[in-house]
C-alpha positions in Angstrom: 42.3 -11.9 10.7 39.2 -10.2 9.4 37.3 -11.0 6.2 37.6 -8.6 3.3 34.1 -7.1 4.0 35.0 -6.7 7.8 31.9 -8.6 9.0 33.8 -11.8 10.0 37.0 -12.6 11.9 39.0 -15.8 12.0 39.7 -17.0 15.6 42.1 -19.7 14.5 39.5 -22.5 14.1 36.4 -20.9 12.7 34.9 -17.6 11.3 32.9 -15.6 13.9 30.8 -12.5 13.5 32.8 -9.2 13.9 29.6 -7.1 14.1 26.8 -7.7 16.7 23.4 -8.7 15.4 22.0 -5.2 16.1 25.1 -3.7 14.4 25.8 -1.5 17.4 29.0 -3.3 18.4 32.1 -4.3 16.5 34.9 -6.8 17.5 38.3 -5.2 17.2 40.2 -8.4 17.7 40.4 -8.2 21.5 37.2 -6.7 22.7 33.8 -5.4 21.6 33.6 -1.6 21.0 30.8 0.7 19.8 30.4 0.5 16.1 30.7 4.2 15.2 30.3 3.8 11.5 27.1 1.7 11.8 24.0 2.7 10.0 20.7 2.1 11.6 19.8 -1.6 11.5 18.0 -2.6 8.4 14.3 -3.4 8.9 13.1 -6.7 7.6 9.9 -6.5 5.6 10.1 -2.7 5.3 7.1 -0.5 5.9 4.9 -2.1 8.5 1.4 -1.3 9.6 1.4 2.4 8.7 2.4 1.6 5.1 -0.3 -1.0 4.9 -3.0 1.4 6.1 -1.9 4.2 3.7 -1.8 1.8 0.7 -5.3 0.5 1.7 -6.7 4.0 1.9 -5.2 5.0 -1.4 -6.5 1.9 -3.0 -10.1 2.5 -1.8 -9.8 6.2 -2.9 -8.6 5.2 -6.4 -11.5 2.7 -6.8 -14.0 5.4 -5.6 -12.7 7.9 -8.1 -12.8 5.4 -10.9 -16.4 4.4 -10.2 -17.4 8.1 -10.0 -15.9 8.8 -13.4 -17.6 5.8 -14.9 -21.0 6.9 -13.4 -20.6 10.4 -14.7 -19.7 9.2 -18.2 -22.7 6.8 -18.2 -25.1 9.5 -17.1 -23.8 12.0 -19.7 -24.1 9.4 -22.5 -27.6 8.2 -21.5 -29.0 11.4 -20.0 -31.7 12.0 -22.7 -32.8 8.4 -22.6 -33.2 8.5 -18.8 -35.1 11.7 -19.1 -37.5 10.2 -21.6 -38.1 7.2 -19.4 -39.0 9.3 -16.4 -41.3 11.5 -18.5 -43.1 8.4 -19.7 -43.5 7.2 -16.1 -44.9 10.6 -15.0 -47.2 10.7 -17.9 -48.5 7.2 -17.3 -49.1 7.9 -13.6 -50.9 11.1 -14.3 -53.2 9.6 -17.0 -56.8 8.6 -16.0 -57.5 5.0 -16.3 -59.5 3.9 -19.3 -62.7 1.9 -18.5 -62.8 -1.6 -19.8 -66.0 -2.6 -21.7 
């Protein structure tokens, strides 16, 4: 007797698995036969190393783009002030020192 979902069968004293752990074999009540309707075995954890690498690269790229945007906005907002600072430094370096009395 099989369970309603077909994954278990009653041997008269206990329930036993009717599908192998790798889902490639099915118990028909007398012998094991290939499980023709089996989907690929489900992967635990899903993704793996490749997914982790892709997510890490995308994360770093997103941070780099965000920082670039913030730097551009800051330079556009403070451009004239920075220009004035550098002009003052150039002027101060080019000036002749005044003698002290």
